[in-house]
C-alpha positions in Angstrom: 334.7 84.4 176.1 335.6 87.5 178.1 333.4 89.1 180.8 333.7 92.8 181.4 333.9 94.2 185.0 332.2 97.6 185.1 331.2 100.1 187.7 327.6 99.2 188.8 324.8 101.7 189.3 325.5 103.2 192.7 322.2 104.8 193.5 320.5 108.1 193.0 322.8 111.2 192.7 326.0 109.0 192.8 327.8 109.4 189.5 331.4 108.4 190.3 333.5 106.3 192.7 337.2 105.9 193.6 339.0 102.6 193.4 339.7 101.7 197.0 341.4 98.3 196.7 341.7 95.5 194.2 341.4 92.1 196.0 342.8 90.2 193.0 345.7 90.8 190.6 346.0 90.0 186.9 346.4 86.2 186.4 344.5 85.2 189.6 341.8 82.6 189.3 338.4 83.9 190.5 335.1 82.3 191.4 331.7 83.6 190.4 330.4 86.3 192.9 333.8 86.5 194.6 334.6 90.2 195.5 337.0 91.7 193.1 337.4 95.4 193.8 336.2 97.9 196.5 334.7 101.2 195.3 334.5 104.2 197.6 331.7 106.6 196.9 330.8 109.8 198.8 328.1 107.8 200.7 329.2 104.2 201.0 331.8 101.6 200.2 330.7 99.0 197.7 332.3 95.7 196.7 332.0 94.6 193.0 331.7 90.8 192.7 332.8 88.7 189.8 329.9 88.1 187.3 331.5 84.9 186.1 334.3 82.5 187.1 337.6 82.5 185.2 340.9 84.4 185.3 341.4 88.1 185.9 343.0 89.0 182.6 343.0 92.8 182.7 342.9 95.7 185.2 342.2 98.9 183.4 341.8 101.3 186.4 344.4 101.5 189.2 343.7 102.0 193.0 343.1 105.6 193.8 341.7 106.6 190.4 338.2 108.0 190.1 335.7 106.4 187.6 332.2 107.1 186.5 329.2 104.7 186.7 329.5 102.2 183.9 333.2 102.6 183.4 335.3 99.5 182.5 337.4 98.3 185.4 338.8 95.1 184.0 338.2 91.8 182.2 337.6 88.2 183.2 338.6 85.5 180.8 336.9 82.1 180.8 339.0 79.3 182.2 341.9 79.3 184.6 345.1 80.9 183.3 343.5 81.7 180.0 344.8 85.2 179.6 348.0 87.2 179.9 348.1 90.8 181.3 346.6 93.2 178.8 349.4 95.7 179.2 351.6 93.5 176.9 350.9 94.0 173.1 349.5 91.0 171.3 351.9 89.4 168.8 351.0 89.4 165.2 349.7 86.0 164.2 351.7 83.8 161.8 348.6 83.4 159.7 348.0 87.2 159.5 348.2 88.7 156.1 351.3 90.7 155.0 349.2 93.8 154.8 348.0 93.4 158.4 351.6 92.7 159.6 352.9 95.8 157.8 350.1 97.9 159.3 351.0 96.7 162.8 354.7 97.5 162.4 353.9 100.9 161.0 351.6 101.7 163.9 354.2 100.5 166.4 356.8 102.7 164.8 354.5 105.7 164.9 353.7 105.0 168.6 357.4 104.9 169.4 358.0 108.2 167.7 355.2 109.9 169.6 356.5 108.4 172.9 359.9 109.9 172.3 358.7 113.4 171.3 358.8 116.4 173.6 361.1 114.9 176.2 358.7 112.6 177.9 355.7 115.0 177.9 352.6 112.8 177.6 349.9 113.8 175.2 346.8 114.2 177.2 343.8 112.9 175.3 341.2 113.0 178.2 339.7 115.9 180.1 340.2 115.8 183.9 338.0 113.6 186.0 334.9 115.5 187.3 336.2 115.6 190.9 339.6 116.8 189.7 338.0 119.5 187.6 336.1 120.8 190.6 339.1 120.9 192.8 341.2 122.6 190.0 338.6 125.4 189.9 338.5 125.7 193.7 342.3 125.9 193.8 342.5 128.2 190.8 344.9 125.8 189.0 345.2 125.1 185.3 345.0 121.5 184.1 348.2 121.9 182.2 350.0 122.4 185.5 349.1 118.9 186.6 350.8 115.6 185.6 347.9 113.2 185.1 348.3 109.6 186.3 345.1 108.3 184.9 344.4 106.4 181.7 345.6 108.3 178.7 347.0 111.0 180.9 343.7 111.9 182.6 344.2 114.2 185.6 342.6 112.6 188.7 341.6 114.1 192.0 344.6 112.6 193.7 346.9 114.3 191.2 345.5 117.7 192.1 345.7 117.1 195.8 349.4 116.0 195.4 350.1 119.2 193.4 348.4 121.4 196.0 350.4 119.7 198.7 353.6 120.4 196.8 352.7 124.1 196.6 351.7 124.3 192.9 351.2 128.1 192.1 347.7 129.2 191.3 346.9 131.1 188.1 346.1 134.8 188.2 342.4 135.5 188.0 340.5 138.7 188.2 337.5 137.1 189.9 338.2 133.7 191.4 335.2 131.5 191.6 336.2 130.0 195.0 338.8 130.5 197.6 342.0 128.6 197.0 342.4 125.3 198.9 344.5 126.0 202.0 347.9 124.4 202.1 349.6 123.8 205.5 352.9 125.3 206.2 355.8 122.8 205.9 356.9 121.0 209.0 360.4 121.1 210.3 362.7 118.3 209.2 362.6 116.7 212.7 358.8 116.8 212.8 358.4 115.7 209.2 360.3 112.5 209.8 357.8 111.6 212.5 354.6 112.5 210.6 352.5 110.2 208.4 350.5 111.5 205.5 347.4 109.4 204.6 345.0 110.4 201.9 341.4 110.9 203.1 338.9 108.3 201.9 336.2 109.5 199.6 333.7 109.0 202.5 335.8 111.1 204.9 336.2 113.8 202.3 332.4 113.9 201.9 331.8 114.0 205.6 334.2 117.0 205.9 332.7 118.8 203.0 329.1 118.3 204.0 329.7 119.3 207.7 331.4 122.5 206.5 328.7 123.2 204.0 326.0 122.8 206.7 327.8 125.3 208.9 328.2 127.8 206.0 324.7 127.5 204.7 322.3 127.0 207.6 321.6 129.5 210.4 322.4 126.9 213.0 321.3 127.2 216.6 321.2 124.7 219.4 318.7 124.5 222.3 319.1 122.2 225.3 316.9 120.3 227.8 317.3 117.4 230.1 315.2 114.3 230.6 314.7 112.0 233.6 315.3 108.5 232.2 313.8 106.7 235.2 310.6 105.7 233.6 312.2 104.4 230.4 314.9 102.5 232.3 312.2 100.9 234.6 310.2 99.9 231.6 313.2 98.3 229.9 314.1 96.5 233.1 310.6 95.1 233.5 310.1 94.0 229.9 313.5 93.5 228.3 313.5 89.7 228.6 310.0 89.1 227.3 310.5 91.7 224.6 313.7 90.0 223.3 312.0 86.6 223.5 309.1 87.7 221.4 310.7 90.0 218.9 314.2 88.6 218.7 315.9 91.9 219.3 317.1 93.7 222.5 315.0 96.6 223.8 317.3 99.6 223.7 316.9 103.4 224.1 316.9 104.2 220.4 313.4 102.7 219.9 312.0 105.0 222.5 313.9 108.1 221.2 312.9 107.5 217.6 309.3 107.0 218.5 309.4 110.2 220.7 310.9 112.1 217.8 308.3 111.0 215.3 305.5 112.2 217.7 307.2 115.6 218.1 307.7 115.9 214.4 304.0 115.6 213.7 303.3 118.5 216.1 306.2 120.7 214.9 306.5 119.9 211.1 309.0 122.7 210.5 311.7 120.5 212.2 311.0 117.9 209.5 311.2 120.3 206.6 313.9 121.6 204.2 314.6 124.6 202.1 314.6 124.4 198.3 315.5 127.8 196.9 312.8 130.1 198.1 310.4 127.3 199.0 310.0 125.2 202.2 309.3 121.5 201.6 307.3 120.0 204.5 307.6 116.2 204.7 304.4 114.3 205.7 306.5 111.3 206.7 309.5 110.7 209.0 312.6 109.0 207.6 314.8 109.1 210.7 318.6 108.9 210.2 320.6 107.2 213.0 324.2 108.3 213.1 326.6 105.3 213.4 330.3 105.5 214.0 332.4 103.0 211.9 336.1 102.5 211.3 335.8 104.5 208.0 333.9 107.4 209.5 330.4 108.5 210.5 327.5 107.1 208.4 323.8 107.9 208.8 321.6 105.0 207.7 317.9 105.8 207.5 314.9 104.2 209.3 312.3 104.8 206.6 308.7 105.6 207.6 309.6 105.4 211.3 306.4 107.3 212.2 304.4 104.2 211.0 306.5 101.6 212.9 306.2 100.2 216.4 309.1 100.4 218.9 309.9 96.7 218.1 310.0 97.3 214.4 312.2 100.4 214.9 314.6 98.4 217.1 314.8 95.6 214.4 315.6 98.0 211.6 318.2 99.9 213.7 319.8 96.6 214.5 319.9 95.6 210.8 321.3 99.0 209.8 323.9 99.1 212.6 325.2 95.6 211.7 325.4 96.5 208.0 327.2 99.7 208.8 329.9 98.0 210.9 330.4 95.3 208.2 330.6 97.8 205.4 327.4 96.4 203.8 325.2 99.4 203.7 323.5 100.1 200.4 323.1 103.5 198.9 319.3 103.1 199.4 320.0 102.7 203.2 321.6 106.1 203.3 319.2 108.2 201.3 316.1 110.3 202.0 316.5 111.1 205.7 314.3 113.9 207.0 315.7 114.1 210.6 318.7 112.7 212.4 319.4 111.3 215.8 323.0 111.2 217.1 323.8 109.2 220.2 327.1 110.5 221.6 326.3 109.0 225.0 327.6 105.6 223.9 331.0 107.2 223.8 330.6 109.0 227.2 329.6 112.5 225.8 327.9 114.6 228.5 326.8 117.4 226.2 327.4 118.5 222.6 326.1 120.7 219.8 325.5 118.3 216.8 325.9 119.7 213.3 323.0 119.5 210.9 322.9 116.7 208.3 322.0 119.0 205.3 319.5 119.6 203.9 317.6 118.5 207.0 316.6 121.3 209.4 317.0 119.4 212.7 319.2 116.9 214.5 318.8 115.6 218.1 321.8 114.8 220.2 321.5 112.2 222.9 324.1 112.0 225.7 325.4 110.0 228.6 322.9 109.0 231.3 324.3 110.2 234.6 322.9 110.2 238.2 322.4 113.7 239.4 320.6 115.3 242.4 317.3 116.7 241.3 314.5 118.5 243.2 311.3 116.4 243.0 308.2 117.4 245.1 310.4 119.6 247.3 312.8 116.8 248.0 316.4 116.3 246.7 316.5 112.9 245.0 319.0 111.1 242.8 317.8 110.6 239.2 319.4 109.2 236.0 319.4 112.3 233.8 320.4 112.9 230.2 321.0 116.1 228.4 319.3 116.6 225.1 320.5 119.0 222.4 318.5 120.0 219.3 320.4 121.8 216.6 318.1 123.4 214.0 318.1 125.7 211.0 316.8 129.0 212.3 315.9 129.9 208.7 313.0 127.5 209.0 312.5 126.7 212.6 311.7 129.5 215.1 313.0 129.4 218.7 309.5 128.6 220.1 309.1 125.7 217.7 312.5 124.3 218.6 311.9 124.5 222.4 308.4 123.0 222.0 309.8 120.1 220.0 312.4 119.3 222.6 309.8 119.6 225.4 307.6 117.1 223.6 310.4 114.6 223.3 311.2 115.1 227.0 307.5 114.5 228.0 307.2 111.4 225.9 310.4 109.9 227.4 309.4 110.7 231.0 306.0 109.2 230.4 306.7 106.4 227.9 303.2 105.0 228.1 302.3 107.9 225.8 304.4 106.3 223.1 302.7 102.9 223.5 299.3 104.5 223.5 300.2 106.9 220.6 299.3 110.0 222.7 
């Protein structure tokens, strides 16, 4: 009995994925729940496990191809070594009827004739993949210009990218729907021999597209402030050991910042809103995204209902999400629904930056490096651990007064952290 390997449901709004890597090849023996193939979506990377033990008898989709949810990826046959690669035609059984054998031979002859026609031009029986169709429209290319490498000649996104890279001419159009995809000028022969071309992962393509869309759509503006971290650092030093002993997680800065943000969002709800057409949607909850850098790119898992959580609960959830992100185990649900984002560039040494909005959110807070600086306190120059804060916001929703007030409230909470504990 054969078991089909299909693309699983990948979450809300995710309709397709790219085959990143097959961990097994046809003929390999596999165990139940053993990872078989890695799928790259525009949000996360997902491993598809084997639903049953047996032998991988067929791989229907190659690495690099784009597939839709529910698509057949391959087949598992029961028992070790039970199946041969499906690319080889099945021989006609000795016990088959003469009519069946005649039909098989006739079909084979017709297939051979079709394969020889038109000088190796393959008959395309499938429309281009959705991602490929979108890119074709953006590049103003016709599908007939592209040699499809997918099943039954389907044009895949990679085929279009390859054609663009090779300088495929665009079709004349009176009113193009989108600007053509930019193609870089060719390198000199000496430089080209020392270059390496690597196709962007689906996640990296999505990051690039979403960041550019945010810049093109939102009226982005950034306002700055600075916070004296003395009180938070003293509180951490005093209670970090007992906190970790009781809650099983370290007391970091993110718990304080997330809690401070949720307090400020309640006072300035526009920073927690988004635009939908001509409407503004105000969120009466705070799902705070926490930007995490991984080997495959930046991901933003979400701490859901952070406004209802204690600092200890926030730290536990951030720890869980951070570990899942580094191990590539984030689920689509972990990435969805954020209403505001915090980005901590300080862990990499950033002194100041202007973070880009995580659309459709209207605000993102940038944390930075804590650095000792001379400050005037009570008429005296003292050395204090200071951090620059940056709030980028969508000026279509958030006024300058609201943005500055929001940042001041975050600063006040961090410089007097007892306010967070007492919910003031």
